[in-house]
C-alpha positions in Angstrom: 51.1 92.4 100.2 48.8 94.5 100.5 48.4 96.9 103.6 45.0 95.3 104.4 46.8 91.7 104.7 49.6 92.8 106.7 47.6 94.8 108.8 45.3 91.4 109.7 49.5 89.8 109.9 49.1 91.3 113.1 46.3 91.1 114.5 46.3 87.8 114.2 49.9 86.9 115.5 51.0 85.7 112.6 54.2 87.6 112.4 57.5 85.8 113.7 60.0 88.1 114.1 63.3 86.0 113.9 61.7 84.0 111.1 60.7 87.3 108.5 63.7 89.7 109.9 66.3 87.3 110.6 68.1 87.1 107.3 66.9 90.6 106.3 70.1 93.2 104.7 70.3 96.4 105.7 68.7 98.1 102.5 65.6 95.6 103.2 65.1 96.7 107.0 65.3 100.2 105.7 62.3 98.8 103.4 60.4 97.5 106.1 61.0 100.6 108.1 59.0 102.2 105.4 56.3 100.0 104.9 55.8 100.2 109.0 55.7 103.8 108.8 53.1 103.3 105.5 51.0 100.6 108.1 50.7 103.4 111.0 49.7 106.3 108.7 46.8 102.9 107.3 45.9 102.5 111.1 45.7 106.3 111.4 43.4 106.7 108.6 41.3 103.7 109.6 40.7 105.2 113.1 39.7 108.9 111.9 37.1 106.9 109.1 35.7 105.1 112.4 35.2 108.0 114.3 33.7 109.9 111.8 31.3 106.7 111.0 30.4 105.7 114.2 30.7 109.8 116.3 26.6 110.1 115.8 26.4 107.1 117.1 28.6 107.3 119.9 26.3 111.4 120.6 23.1 109.6 121.3 24.3 106.6 122.7 25.8 109.1 126.0 22.8 110.0 128.0 21.8 106.5 127.8 25.5 105.6 129.4 25.4 107.9 132.5 21.8 107.4 133.2 23.8 103.8 133.7 26.2 104.6 135.0 24.3 106.7 137.6 22.2 103.2 138.1 24.6 101.1 138.4 26.1 103.2 140.7 23.0 103.2 142.9 23.3 99.6 142.6 27.0 99.3 143.9 25.5 101.6 146.8 23.1 99.1 147.6 24.8 96.2 147.8 27.4 98.0 149.6 24.9 98.3 152.4 23.3 95.5 151.9 27.1 93.8 152.8 26.7 95.6 156.0 23.9 94.0 157.0 25.1 90.5 155.8 28.2 91.6 157.9 26.4 92.2 160.8 23.9 89.7 160.6 27.0 87.2 160.6 28.5 88.4 163.7 25.2 87.9 164.8 25.0 84.6 163.7 28.4 83.6 164.9 27.2 85.4 168.2 24.5 83.1 168.2 26.6 80.1 167.4 29.1 81.0 170.4 26.5 81.5 172.8 25.1 77.5 171.8 28.6 76.5 172.0 29.2 78.2 175.3 25.6 76.7 176.6 25.9 73.0 175.2 29.8 72.9 177.1 27.6 74.6 180.1 25.6 71.4 179.8 27.8 69.0 179.0 30.4 70.5 181.9 27.6 69.9 184.4 26.6 66.8 182.9 29.9 65.1 183.4 29.7 66.5 187.0 26.5 65.0 187.7 28.0 61.9 186.0 30.7 61.5 188.6 29.0 62.7 191.1 26.3 60.0 190.7 24.7 61.2 187.4 21.2 62.9 189.1 22.6 65.9 190.4 23.8 66.7 186.6 21.2 65.9 184.5 18.7 68.9 186.7 21.5 71.4 186.5 20.9 71.0 182.5 17.2 70.5 182.9 17.6 73.7 185.3 19.2 75.6 182.6 17.7 74.4 179.3 14.7 75.8 181.5 15.5 79.1 182.4 16.5 79.8 178.3 13.2 78.6 177.2 11.1 80.7 179.2 10.8 83.7 181.5 14.1 85.8 181.9 16.4 83.7 180.4 13.8 84.0 177.1 13.7 87.8 177.8 17.5 87.8 177.6 18.3 86.0 174.1 15.5 88.1 172.4 17.0 91.2 173.9 20.5 90.0 173.0 19.4 89.0 169.3 17.8 92.8 169.3 20.8 94.3 170.6 22.5 92.2 167.6 20.6 93.4 164.9 20.5 96.9 165.2 23.9 96.8 165.8 24.7 95.9 163.0 21.7 98.2 160.6 23.9 100.7 162.5 20.7 102.1 164.9 22.7 102.9 167.3 20.3 104.9 169.5 18.1 101.9 169.5 21.0 99.1 170.0 22.0 101.6 173.3 18.3 101.3 174.8 19.1 97.0 174.1 21.9 97.8 175.9 20.6 99.4 179.0 18.0 96.9 179.0 20.9 94.2 179.0 22.3 95.3 181.5 19.4 95.9 184.3 18.4 92.3 183.0 21.8 91.2 184.6 21.5 93.6 187.6 18.4 91.3 188.3 19.5 88.1 187.3 22.7 89.6 189.9 20.8 90.2 192.8 18.3 86.8 192.5 21.5 84.4 192.0 23.1 82.0 194.9 26.8 83.1 195.4 27.2 79.1 197.0 26.3 78.0 193.4 29.3 78.1 191.1 26.7 76.9 187.3 24.8 80.4 188.8 28.4 82.4 188.8 29.4 80.4 186.0 26.4 82.0 183.7 26.6 85.0 185.1 30.3 86.0 183.9 29.3 84.2 180.6 26.2 87.2 180.2 28.7 90.3 181.4 30.6 88.5 178.6 27.9 89.4 176.6 27.0 92.5 177.3 31.3 93.9 177.6 31.4 92.3 173.8 28.2 94.5 172.2 29.3 97.7 174.2 32.8 97.4 172.6 31.4 97.0 169.5 28.9 100.4 170.0 31.6 102.2 171.2 34.0 101.1 167.6 31.2 102.4 165.9 30.9 105.2 167.7 34.7 106.2 167.6 34.4 105.6 163.8 31.3 107.7 163.2 33.0 111.1 164.6 35.8 110.5 163.2 34.9 110.0 159.8 36.9 112.5 157.3 33.0 114.0 155.5 30.9 113.7 159.6 29.4 116.8 159.1 28.8 118.6 163.0 25.8 116.5 163.5 27.2 113.5 162.4 29.8 114.6 165.1 27.5 115.6 168.1 25.4 112.5 167.9 28.4 109.8 167.8 30.3 111.7 170.2 27.1 112.0 173.0 26.5 108.1 172.7 30.1 107.9 173.1 30.0 109.9 176.2 27.1 107.7 177.3 29.6 104.6 177.2 32.6 105.2 177.5 32.2 108.9 179.7 33.0 112.0 178.9 36.6 112.6 178.6 37.0 109.6 176.1 34.1 111.3 174.0 36.1 114.7 174.6 39.1 112.6 173.1 37.9 111.8 170.5 36.0 114.8 169.7 39.2 116.7 169.5 40.7 114.4 167.7 38.2 114.0 164.8 38.2 118.1 164.4 42.1 118.3 164.4 42.5 115.8 161.7 40.3 118.3 159.5 42.6 121.0 160.3 45.2 119.4 159.3 44.0 118.9 156.1 42.5 122.4 155.3 45.5 123.6 156.5 47.8 120.9 154.0 44.9 122.2 151.3 46.9 125.7 151.3 50.1 124.5 150.9 50.6 125.3 147.6 53.6 126.9 146.5 52.2 129.9 144.9 49.8 130.7 147.8 52.8 130.9 150.0 55.9 133.2 150.3 55.5 134.4 146.5 55.4 137.8 147.5 53.5 140.6 150.1 49.6 139.7 148.3 50.6 136.0 148.6 51.9 135.3 152.3 49.0 138.0 153.9 46.4 135.6 151.7 48.4 132.5 153.2 48.3 134.2 156.9 44.6 135.0 157.0 43.2 131.3 154.8 45.7 130.1 157.6 44.3 131.9 160.8 40.5 132.0 159.4 41.0 127.9 159.0 42.3 128.0 162.6 39.6 130.2 163.6 36.8 128.4 162.5 38.2 124.9 163.4 38.3 125.8 167.0 35.1 127.4 167.0 33.4 124.3 165.5 35.2 122.1 168.4 33.7 124.8 170.9 30.8 124.8 169.1 30.3 120.5 169.2 31.7 120.6 172.6 28.6 122.6 173.9 26.4 120.4 172.0 27.6 117.8 173.0 28.0 118.7 177.2 26.4 121.8 177.7 27.6 125.0 178.7 28.2 123.4 182.4 29.8 119.6 180.9 27.4 118.1 183.2 28.0 114.5 182.8 25.3 113.3 179.9 23.2 110.2 180.6 24.3 109.6 183.8 27.8 108.8 182.1 30.2 107.1 184.1 33.0 108.3 183.4 33.3 110.6 186.2 34.9 114.0 184.0 33.3 117.8 185.4 32.5 120.9 183.4 36.0 122.4 184.8 38.2 119.4 183.2 36.9 119.2 179.8 37.1 123.0 180.1 40.6 122.4 181.1 41.6 119.6 178.3 39.6 121.4 175.2 41.9 124.6 176.5 44.8 122.4 176.3 44.0 121.6 172.7 42.8 124.2 171.3 46.5 126.0 172.8 48.3 123.1 170.9 47.1 124.0 167.8 47.8 127.6 168.2 50.8 126.6 167.8 51.3 124.4 165.5 49.8 126.5 163.3 51.9 129.5 164.3 54.9 127.2 163.2 53.0 126.9 160.3 52.4 130.6 159.4 56.7 131.5 160.1 57.7 128.5 158.1 55.3 129.5 155.2 54.8 132.9 155.0 56.9 134.9 157.7 60.4 133.7 157.2 60.0 134.9 153.1 60.0 138.3 154.8 62.4 138.0 157.2 64.5 140.9 155.5 64.9 144.1 156.5 62.6 146.0 154.1 59.9 143.0 155.2 58.9 144.3 158.0 55.4 145.8 156.5 54.6 142.7 154.8 55.5 140.8 157.9 53.6 142.4 160.1 50.3 142.7 157.1 50.9 138.5 157.5 50.7 138.8 161.4 48.2 141.0 161.5 45.5 139.2 159.3 46.4 135.9 161.3 46.1 137.7 164.7 42.6 138.9 163.6 41.8 135.6 163.2 42.9 134.2 166.7 41.9 137.5 168.6 38.1 137.3 167.1 37.7 133.9 168.9 38.3 135.7 172.3 35.0 137.6 171.9 33.1 134.8 170.3 34.5 132.1 172.1 36.2 133.4 175.1 39.4 132.0 174.3 42.7 133.9 175.3 45.1 132.8 172.8 46.8 136.2 171.7 49.2 135.7 174.6 50.5 132.7 172.4 50.3 134.5 169.0 52.8 136.5 170.6 54.9 134.8 172.2 55.6 132.2 168.8 55.7 134.6 166.3 58.1 137.1 168.2 61.3 135.4 167.8 61.2 136.0 164.0 59.7 139.5 164.5 62.2 140.5 166.5 64.7 139.2 163.8 63.2 141.7 160.9 62.7 144.4 163.5 66.4 144.0 164.8 67.7 144.3 161.5 65.4 147.0 160.3 67.2 149.5 162.9 70.7 148.3 162.1 70.1 149.4 158.5 68.4 152.3 159.4 70.9 153.7 161.8 73.5 152.9 158.3 71.9 155.0 157.0 71.3 157.9 159.1 74.9 157.8 160.2 76.0 157.8 155.8 73.7 160.8 155.3 74.1 162.9 158.4 78.3 163.0 157.5 77.1 163.4 153.5 75.2 166.7 155.0 77.8 168.0 157.3 80.3 167.5 154.5 78.2 168.9 151.9 77.4 171.8 154.0 81.6 172.4 154.6 81.6 172.1 150.3 79.0 175.1 150.6 76.7 173.1 148.6 74.6 173.3 151.1 73.9 176.6 153.0 73.2 176.4 156.4 70.3 176.5 157.9 69.2 181.0 157.7 66.6 180.1 160.7 67.4 177.7 162.9 64.3 177.8 164.9 62.3 177.0 161.3 61.6 173.6 160.9 61.1 174.2 157.0 64.7 175.2 156.8 66.4 172.3 159.2 65.1 169.6 156.7 66.5 171.5 153.9 69.5 171.7 155.8 69.8 168.1 157.2 66.9 165.7 154.6 67.8 162.8 157.0 65.5 163.8 159.8 62.7 163.6 157.1 63.7 159.7 156.4 64.3 159.4 160.0 60.7 160.3 161.1 58.6 158.9 158.3 60.6 155.3 159.0 59.6 155.6 162.8 55.6 156.5 161.7 56.5 153.4 159.6 57.7 151.6 161.9 54.7 153.3 164.8 52.5 152.1 162.4 52.7 148.3 162.2 53.2 148.4 165.5 49.9 149.5 166.3 48.6 146.4 164.0 50.0 143.7 166.4 50.2 146.0 169.8 52.0 143.1 171.4 53.9 144.6 174.7 57.5 142.5 173.9 57.4 144.6 170.5 56.3 147.8 172.3 59.0 148.0 174.5 61.9 146.8 171.6 60.5 150.0 169.9 61.0 152.0 172.0 64.6 151.1 172.5 65.1 150.9 169.2 63.8 154.4 169.3 66.2 155.7 171.8 69.2 153.6 170.6 68.4 155.6 166.4 68.3 158.5 168.4 72.0 158.8 170.1 73.6 157.3 166.5 71.9 160.6 165.1 72.6 163.2 167.5 76.2 161.4 167.9 76.6 161.0 164.0 75.6 164.8 163.8 78.0 165.7 166.2 81.0 163.6 164.7 80.9 164.7 161.5 80.7 168.4 162.7 83.8 168.1 164.8 85.9 165.5 162.2 85.4 168.3 159.6 86.0 171.2 162.4 89.5 169.4 163.2 90.5 168.5 158.8 93.8 170.0 158.6 93.4 173.0 155.6 89.8 173.7 156.2 89.5 177.6 155.2 87.6 180.0 157.6 84.8 180.4 155.9 83.9 176.4 155.7 84.5 176.8 159.8 81.9 179.9 160.3 79.4 177.2 158.2 80.4 174.9 160.2 79.7 176.6 163.1 76.2 177.6 162.3 75.5 173.5 161.2 76.8 173.2 164.8 73.5 175.5 166.2 71.4 174.2 163.4 71.9 170.6 164.3 71.3 171.3 168.1 67.8 173.0 167.2 67.3 169.8 165.0 67.9 167.4 167.5 65.7 169.8 170.0 62.6 170.0 167.7 63.0 166.1 167.0 63.1 165.0 171.2 60.0 168.2 171.8 57.8 168.1 168.6 58.9 166.0 165.7 59.0 162.6 167.0 55.9 162.7 169.1 53.8 162.9 166.3 55.5 160.3 164.3 54.9 157.7 167.1 51.2 158.6 168.3 49.8 156.3 167.1 51.9 153.2 168.9 51.4 155.6 172.2 47.8 155.7 171.9 47.8 151.8 172.4 51.0 150.7 174.0 51.5 154.2 176.1 54.4 156.3 175.9 57.0 155.6 173.3 59.2 158.6 173.4 61.8 159.2 176.7 62.0 162.2 177.4 64.2 161.5 179.8 66.7 159.1 177.9 66.6 161.6 175.0 67.5 164.2 176.8 70.8 162.8 178.3 71.5 161.9 174.8 70.9 165.6 173.6 73.4 166.0 176.3 76.0 164.6 175.2 75.3 166.1 171.7 75.8 169.8 173.1 78.8 168.9 174.8 80.1 166.9 172.1 79.5 170.1 170.3 81.0 172.7 172.6 77.1 174.4 173.7 77.3 175.5 177.8 73.3 175.4 177.8 70.8 173.0 176.6 66.7 174.1 176.3 65.4 172.6 179.6 62.3 171.2 177.1 60.4 174.5 176.7 56.4 173.9 175.1 56.5 174.8 171.1 55.0 177.4 169.6 55.9 177.5 166.2 58.7 177.5 167.1 61.6 176.4 169.6 63.4 178.7 172.0 66.5 177.3 172.1 68.2 179.1 169.7 68.0 182.2 173.0 69.4 179.6 175.3 72.0 177.9 173.4 75.2 179.9 172.7 77.4 178.9 169.4 80.6 177.3 169.9 83.4 179.0 169.3 86.6 176.8 167.0 88.6 176.3 169.6 85.4 175.0 172.3 85.0 172.6 168.7 88.7 171.8 169.3 88.6 170.9 173.3 84.6 169.0 172.9 87.0 166.2 170.1 87.4 163.2 172.6 83.7 163.7 173.8 82.5 163.6 170.3 84.7 160.4 170.0 83.1 158.9 173.0 79.9 159.3 172.5 80.0 158.5 168.9 81.6 155.2 169.9 79.2 154.6 172.4 76.1 155.3 170.0 77.5 152.1 167.8 78.5 149.9 170.4 74.9 150.4 172.0 73.3 149.7 168.6 75.2 147.2 168.5 75.1 146.1 171.6 70.6 145.4 171.5 70.7 144.1 168.3 73.3 141.1 169.0 71.2 141.3 172.8 67.7 140.7 169.9 69.7 138.2 168.2 70.7 136.2 171.2 67.0 135.9 172.4 65.6 134.8 169.7 68.2 132.0 169.2 68.2 131.0 173.0 63.9 131.4 172.4 
């Protein structure tokens, strides 16, 4: 059997698995497997041949197919629109039928009551009802009702609202002219009031749908909200507009959540934070602009709204909504951008992300008067506090280890004591950890200046005091430990005695000049960061631990420190007697830093 015949066997459905393969041996199965492979190759060959034969025709037909698809899409849109109109007309027809049935039932009831009471009175009431609907006010009512149904079905909202107002005026006239003692007239008024209310509810539903439509532009939202405010009151319209903008904001924020766009690095986190803040700012600004367009600057009642909402109430509702959206967005920022940078080295990246987000929130204060920064600071503070506490703890450990290593190098003769204790250049050569301390504080001050949060400024003030206390106590402890070491050579003790004077000069210069200069950018926005009184107490403890009997009174710096003339070098005996003081100061510094870190962690967990 040829390959073409075998293919026709499959195409025509004449292949029978049980009849053709039931009695095959293993060798026969292998043979058929080879034939099946040949059939597959033949099918591929024929397919490529067919494509090559008809490719030119396909290319020629493509523009016509695309044009035909466009025309078919237009027909679909037209049919969809006509379908809405047909559905609306069906609703009108159903309403008219229900109205006719109601009228017939009322006439039958009236006729029944008339027959039971005498017959003549019932026929008279039915004649009156028919006459009312045939001409005069009844004819106007029915005509206006039909026009309103058609306007609602065709989505002509302004015309439908005008016709609804006309129906309300006609109903008010009917109520004023009706006889309160006539049950038939009261039943008619109840029926007419129900018809008006049903059309009002249909118009409200259409307005809400226009406002909440995902693709609705600002003009559509404003038009729908204006109509909704006239029908259901300003508070209801406000809630609907805010719900529409909240849904848009959620969709935009969800579009930003891509695995490669958040948490992947400094640039990714900063870009995500900036985009998140931009989406929030745009959403709040768009909502504020739409509400201003609908309700005006004073949010006065629009078009005689029966909602009773005042401008202050609407402004308060919008502010509460804006703060809620800000809190929700800050939660997304913490989860997807800030937590990946919670390591001690992530303070720069954290502050960069937080600043990129806060910049957009701060811009709303100038454009729309929204005070969102306190909320942003409150929401971002717990994570920032953790990052700062870890950064301070890591810096404290590094300073303590560096101080011990520098003192050991001086005692071993690898590094000479400072030749001129009044020169910062000589001191930083002997104690390079001081420059590391200043560089870290400058970086923390620069990041703190970005956010300028009062809580962050307070935490940085506390961190500076704790780190200065730990650094001075570590230097004093390391020097005294070397002086008390057994087998210390006299030359080593002399070098340590000179190092003690250099350490005091170094700490004095840090207090008087270097720390204020390093923290100057932060002091410009947050006030004094270095507390001279508190840092001076730590310096006095260091001097007492090293055996210095006099301390400088923080004289002005003029090219060098004048503390050298006021300090007296400690003798070896004085250094030995001060061991208890230095141990107390060292332990106190470590305890203070640990308690500060534990307090920060505890406050974070409580929040």
